[in-house]
C-alpha positions in Angstrom: -3.0 12.6 4.8 -3.5 14.3 1.3 -1.1 15.3 -1.4 -1.1 18.7 -0.7 -0.1 17.5 3.0 3.0 15.6 1.8 6.0 16.7 0.3 8.8 14.3 -1.3 11.5 13.9 1.6 14.0 13.3 -1.1 13.8 16.3 -3.4 10.5 18.0 -2.2 8.3 17.6 -5.4 4.6 16.8 -4.9 3.4 13.7 -3.5 0.0 12.0 -5.4 -1.8 9.7 -3.9 -2.5 5.7 -5.4 -2.3 2.4 -4.7 -0.9 -0.9 -5.1 -3.2 -3.8 -7.0 -4.0 -7.2 -5.1 -4.5 -9.4 -8.0 -6.1 -12.2 -6.3 -9.3 -14.3 -7.8 -9.4 -12.5 -10.8 -10.8 -9.0 -8.8 -8.6 -6.1 -7.9 -8.4 -5.3 -4.2 -6.5 -2.7 -2.5 -3.2 -4.2 -1.2 -3.3 -4.9 2.8 -0.3 -4.6 5.4 0.0 -7.5 8.1 2.4 -7.7 11.0 4.9 -10.4 11.2 6.8 -11.9 8.4 5.3 -13.8 6.1 5.0 -17.9 5.9 5.1 -20.1 2.8 2.0 -22.2 1.8 2.3 -25.2 -0.4 -1.1 -23.6 -1.8 -1.0 -20.2 -2.1 2.6 -19.2 -2.0 1.8 -17.3 1.5 -0.2 -17.5 4.0 -2.8 -15.1 4.7 -2.7 -14.1 8.3 -5.6 -14.1 10.9 -4.0 -10.7 12.5 -5.8 -7.1 12.2 -4.9 -5.8 8.2 -5.0 -2.5 6.9 -5.1 -1.4 3.3 -2.0 0.2 2.2 -2.3 3.5 0.4 1.1 5.1 -2.0 1.7 8.3 -2.6 4.6 9.1 -5.3 7.3 12.1 -6.0 6.1 13.3 -9.4 9.3 14.7 -10.0 11.8 12.2 -8.6 9.5 9.0 -8.5 10.3 8.2 -5.0 7.8 5.8 -2.9 6.3 6.3 0.3 3.7 4.1 1.5 1.0 4.4 5.1 -1.5 1.1 6.2 -4.9 3.0 7.4 -8.3 2.1 6.8 -8.8 5.5 5.3 -7.0 3.7 2.5 -9.7 1.2 1.6 -11.8 1.3 -1.3 -14.3 3.8 -1.8 
């Protein structure tokens, strides 16, 4: 999946790839998708599930700003 393949479903503008950063412990990583609803944690606000996860890739329309997200291993940091 590349931005050449994706057109905005709202206005048919060009979609460009990006990512949503996860700022944790002084580092920046790619945000991840987990199945199920989030659960509260006293220490970290949200418990990190032990289930499988997938990095999130984000695509933004250059014309209208619409965002579309995909979860796939190909969006992991390179």
